[in-house]
C-alpha positions, 0 to 999 in steps of 0.5 A: 417605483417599478424599478425599485421593486425589480431591484428589491426582487434581484436582491431577495433572489441573490440572498436566497441563492446564498442560503445554499452555502451557509458555512463561510469558506476560509481563505485558501480552502476548497469545498469538497462534497460527497455529491457529484452531478445530479446528487452522485456520491463520490469519494477520493482514494489515494494510494500507490500506483501500479498494480494497486491503482489498477486493482482499485480502478479496474476491479474494486471501484466498478464493483463497489459502485455497482453495489453502493452507487458511490463513484471512486476517484483515485489519486496515485502516489507513494505512501509518504507523499500521500501522508504529506498531502493529508497533513497539508490538507487536514483543515479541508481534506481532499482525500477521503481514504488513504492507503498507507504502508505500515510505518505511515499508518503509525505516523498518521495515527500519531499525528491524529490525521486518521480516524480510529477504525475497528469493528464498531465502524467497519464490521468486516474487521472482525474477519481480518487476520490480525497478523496484517494489522500494523497497529490497533484501532488505526486502519484496515489492512487491505493489500497483504504482502511479504517483502522477500528476496527473489531469484531467476530460476533459469539462471540459477539452474543454468549456473548451478547456484543454490536457491537463497536460504538466508538474507545473507545469501544475497551477498555473493560474488556470484551475483555481481552486477546482476542485482536489483535492490532499492535504496534505504528510502524505500520500504523494500530497501529498509526491509532488506537492511532489517533482514541483514540485521536480523541475520547477523545478530542485530535487530530493528533497534540495532541495525549496525550488523545490517549496515556492516553486511550492507557494505558487502552487498553494495560491493556486488551491486552496480546501483541501488534503485529508487522504486519498483518502476525502475527495479521491475524492468531490470528483472524483466529485461534480464539485467538482474537475477537477484532482487528483494521486492514486495511479493505482489511484484514478484507474482506479477513478473511470474505470471507475465512469464519471467522465471522468477521465484520468491525465496523465504529465508530461514530468518523469516520474511515480514508480513504486512499490508497496505492499509486503508485509513479514514482521513479525519474531518472528511465530509464523506466519512459515511461513504468512505467507511462503506468503501473501507468495509467493502475492500476488506470483505471476502468478495473484494479480497478475492478480487484483490488476490487475483492481482497477487496480494495475500488476502487479509481475511482469515481462511482465504488463500492466494489464487493457484496461478501465484502459488509456485512463485509466491505461495507461503507454505505452513513451514515458512517463517513469517513475522510481524515487524515492530512498525513503531520502531520502524517508524 
């Protein structure tokens, strides 16, 4: 009898323990929760490595935890890779907030992988500069930038070369073997092609003039790079005097002591941002929205601008240490690309 009672007691205890997880787990899915050890709240952010990763890990995440008690876990990767992960995990998200380039914001919205963001769920959207918003009701622009040509000021002065004033100025025998351009699969490369198209009577819808000009560009370039981790060392080590990069990378090189300056061609440079999207079906949506609202606050944007990004909040300016290298004057032409056509 005693053995029977003991057996019944064990069965009851097992049943009670099972009540803590009433939702059955599907095969192949992993459970994600917003609570860590001792009830600690956690969220996972996915975004680019390098300066964006360091900005969030070293600056934004500690401040955010200090104010909210929420710990931020960061996964680095290229925007397209992150989009693929979000899509693969759509039934059991492991990422709460995804940082996308504009074309991937549009793709994520079209695939219904992100929750619409506006002032109703992210109040600080009311202060965001609309020029940085890739598409309405999709994501919050967090890291502002332009993609523009840049050149080594010392080399240009030494060789008597005139500053770059047009996208077409990138095509010159003066730069033969001394360029660092990315290929077409990279956002920087595509914007270079778009700039060449615009400068030669084409457009995003008609790239042929840009492709023709790109053939001339290729004639003076030894190689085309896959990403910034390959391009930046080429500029740092003096292997390249002319490039096209995100303004934040140009700024990072400049403050490290490289004599580099961004050029704003007369045809203009594309104004854009890495934007924070709320992943659909995340169990941590409340905490994720708190993070998104924080990252576009004046406090966070001031911290982000210290890393060389343009603040996406209206009325804020980039720090003085970046003004000479990447500062945008009122007379400089910028434009918001048609990212739907880009996508």
